[in-house]
N, C-alpha and C positions, 0 to 999 in steps of 0.2 A: 504494500500500500504506500502511495506517495501522498504527502500533505502539501498543498500549495496554498500559501497565505494570500488573501486579497485584502489590501489596505483600502480604506475609504474614510470619509470625513469623520465618522463616529468611532473609528478604531480599525479592527481587522476581523476577518472570519476565515475559517479553514475550508478548503475544498479537499475532501478525501477522494482519491482516485485509486481504484483497485478492483480486484475480483472477489466475489462472494461477500461484499460488504453488507448486504441486507441480512445475511445470516450471521454476521459477526457484529452485533449491535454494540458490544462493549467499546468498540472503537469510536462511536459517535453518539450513543444514546444519552450522554450527559447534556447534550444540547436540548433535550426535551424536558421542559419544566411546566409546572402547573397542570391545568387540564389540557388535553391534547385532542385536536380535531385533525383526523387524517382526511385529506381531500384527494380523491382519485376519480378515474373514469371507469366505465363498466368493463372495458377490456383489461386494463392494467390491474384493477382490483381483483379480477378473477385469477390473474397470474401471480401477483406479488403481495397482495394485502396480508395473506397469512404469514409471509416471511417476516413481517414486522413484529411478530409476537415477542421476540426477545427484547426488542427496543421498547415495547410498551409494557413489559413486565414490571410490576410494581407501581404503575401509574393507575390510580384508582378510578379516575374519571377520564375516559376517552371514548370517542365514537368516530364513525366514518361518515362522510358526505360523498356519495357516489353520483357523479354527473354523467350526462351523455357524452359520447365520443365526438370529436370533430372540431375543426377550426370554426365552423359555422355555429358552434355552441359557446363560443367565447363572448358571451353577451352579458349585459347588465342584469338580465333576469337570472342567469345562473350564478353570477356574482352575488346577487341578493340571497340565493339559496344557501350559499356558504355563510353569509352573515347570519341568516336565521338559524343555521345549524350551530353557530357559535353561541347564539342566545339560548338555544335549547340545551346546550351543554352546560350552561351557566358559566361560560368562560369569563374570567376577569383579566386584568392587565398583565398578569403573570402567565397567561395561557400561551400555548404554542400551536401554530398551524403546521402540519407536516404535509407538504405537497408531493404526492407520489404519482408521477406520470410524465407526460411530455410537456412541450412548451405551453400548450393551452391551459393545462391544469396548473403549471407553475405560475403563469401570468395571473390567472384568476385567483388562485389561492393567495399569492403574494399581495395582490391588490386588496383582497379582503383583509389580510393581516395588517396592511398599511392603514386601513380605514377604521377597523373595529377598535373602539375606545381610543381612537387617534394613534393606534399603532401597537401591535403585539408581535411577539417573536414568530418567525417562520423558518422552517428547515426545509430546504429543497432536496428532493430525492428524484432526480430526473431519470427516466427510463428509456428515452429515445436518444439517438446520437445527436440530433440537432439540439435538444435541450441540454445534453451533457456538455457540449462544447461551446454553447452560446447562451441560450435563453435563461438557464438556471443561475448563471454567474453574472453578477453585476448589479442586481437589484432593480432592474426595470420591470415594472408590472403593469397590467392593464387589461382592457377589454376592447372589443371592436364595436363600431357603430355601423349602421347601414351605409353611411357616407364614406367610411374608410377604416383602415386597420389601426388599432392601438391609439385611437384618438382620445380615450379617457384612461388615465392611469396615474401612477406615482412612482417615485424612486423609493425603494424600501429594501435595504440590505438584509440578506438572510443572516441567521445566526450561524449556519453551516450549510454546506452543500455536500451531499453524499453521492458520488458517482460510482456505481457498481456496473462495470462494463459487461458483466455476465447477463444483465437484462437485455442487452442488444441481441442475444441469441434468438429471442422471440419476436424481434421486429420483422415485419414482412420486407421483402426485397425493395419494394418501392420506397417505403419509409426510411430504410437504411441508406439507400442511394441519395435520398433527399438530404439527409444529414451530412453526407460527405460534401455537399455544396458549401456548408458553413465552415468545414475544415479547410477547403481550398481557399476560402476567403482570407484566412489569416496569412497564408503564404503570399497571396496576391497583393495584399495591402501593406504588409510590414515585415515579412520574413522570407526573403528570397531563398535562403538555405532550406527552409521548411518546404517551400514550393518545389525545389529541386528534389528533395527527399520524397515528396508525394509523387512526383513523376517517376521516380525510381521504384517506388513501392505501390504503384497504382493497382497492379494485378493482385498483390497480396491483400490490399485493402478491399478491393472488389470481392475477393473470396473470403473476407472476414477472418483472416489469419490472426490469431490472438495477439502475438507479439507486435505486429504492425499496428493493429487496432489500438492496443493499449498505449503505444508510443504516440500515435496520432492524437488521441484524446488528451494525453498529458501535455503535449506540446501546444495544442489548441487552447487548453485551459490556462497554461502559463502565459500565452500571448494575451488572452482576454484579461487575466489578472493584471498584467503590466499596464494595459490600456486603462482599465478601471482605476487603478491606483493613480495614474497621471491625470485622469479627467473623469471623475465620478458622474458629473451632471451633464455630460455631453456638450460641454462648451467649446471643445477643441478637438483633440485627437480622437476621442471616442466616437465622434461623428463618422470617422472613417470606417467603423464597423458596419455602417449602413451601405457599404459597397454592394451594388446590385439590388438593394432593398427598395429604393424609390420606384424603380421599374417593377420590381417583384410585387410589392404591396399593391400597386395599381392593377397589376395583372390578376392578383388574387381577388381583389374587390370586384373587378369587372366580370369575373367568372363566378361570383357568389361563393367563393371559397370551396367550390366543388370540383373544378377541373384539375387544379394543381395542388400538390402539397407545397408547403412554404418553401422548402429547399429547392424544389423544382422551379418555382417561380423566380427565386433568387438566382439560380444558375442561368436562366435566360436573361435576367436583369444584369448579371455580371458580364455576360457576353455583350449585351447591348452597350453597357458602360465602357467596356474595353474598346469596342468598335468606335464609339463616340470619341474616346481619348485619342485614337489614331486620326480620326476625321479632323479633330481640332489641333492636331500636331503637338499634343502634349507628350506623346510617347512615340517611339520608333515603330515603323511597320513590322508586323510579325508578332507583337505582343498579344493581340486578340486571338490570332490563330493558335498560339501556344496555350493560352488559357482554354480555348475551345477544345483543343486536343485532349487536355487533361480531364476536363469535365466529361467529354464524350467517352473516354476510357473508363470512367467511373459510372457510366450508364446514364448520364444526364443529357437532356435536350438543351440546345443552345439557340434555337430559333423560335420566334413567335409563330404561332399557328397561322396558316393562310386564312385570310378573311377576318382576323382579329381587328376590331375597331381601334385604329391607332389614335384617332381624335378623342375617343373615350378615355384611353389610357393617359393621354396628355392632360385632359381635364382632371382626372383623378390624381395625377402627380402634383397638381397645384396645391393639394391639401397636405402634402408631406410635411412632417414636423420640422425638417431642417430648413424649410423655406423661410426667407426673410424679405421684407419689403416687396412682396408680390413676385419675387424671383424664384424660379425653380433652381435649387442648389443640389448638385449631384456629386457623388464621390467618383472621381475618375483616376486613371492610372498615369503616373509619370514613368512607369516601368514596373517590371515584376518586383514586388516588395516595396514599392513606393506609391503612395496615393495622396490625393489632394481633394479638398472640397471646392467646387467652382460653380458660380452661377451660369446657367445655360439659357439661351434664348429658345423659344418654342420652335423656330424654324431649324435650329441646329438639331433639336431632338427629332423633328419630323424627318430630317435627312437620314438619320440612322434607322428610323422606322420603315424606310422604304423597303418593299418586299423585293427579295433577290430575283 
């Protein structure tokens, strides 16, 4: 087991990364205090809720709130269900929310913890690759609105994050591949050596070989921890973690969160952002092709579907949280391992939207 410390404005918290951690609660159960509400979804609860028995042993008052699966369930209505479950539990300010699941559960449970009694403890236990390398680390929480993704939320640092890579064995292939997009992101925006390692180990990662997977998760979490320590509130460097996300979030919203998994949309978004970087001469020719090649080796699409309404995407991109003064601000590449936030004109984006 490796412990990675994440520093933030209120102190620091540990991210435990290893195998079999759900069954070895002694490593992290000390972070559960007061009354405990486990928040999970129907699929994950059926697979892993019983494994938390050791962690919950000795806690007299605990219960579970089980929510429906899916990104389209990340709503204010389901967030309210978590709040009401805390009330039913009799949770006070010393209570703990334990988020067991993917990014949707982590975001909603974390947001509920941020709001209940103006803030209680949350322990994140991510069970998808995407959540393990990105969503669960950093304290960003929230829910979606019909108008766009993550438009309501709060920064709320967890007390701990427990990353048990053994849970990835039960991920379906599509969800696993989607998570790899967020792994690639770290190499693309800030770690050229990691990007080269991913190119070398792409086949091993696609096959879920344990050693390669464990290293990929650890290096991704370490990258995320460094960014969060430098910029907890997304005022500067942390915005770079949104590489591909402005395009990707618009694509998810335009398709009602049903056509694409989050990582699939981000992969297409990263490809579009890389192509736009070349179009604007921010980076040398060939960077986009190199990024596309890696994403495709990992089983991810890099092109918008024929017939996708580009003007609708552009309209949705105007609601992105990074925008300022009515300008669309995108994370673009200056090279592999170097990124920058830049305002872009609608006609520049339309140029990269053109169908091949």
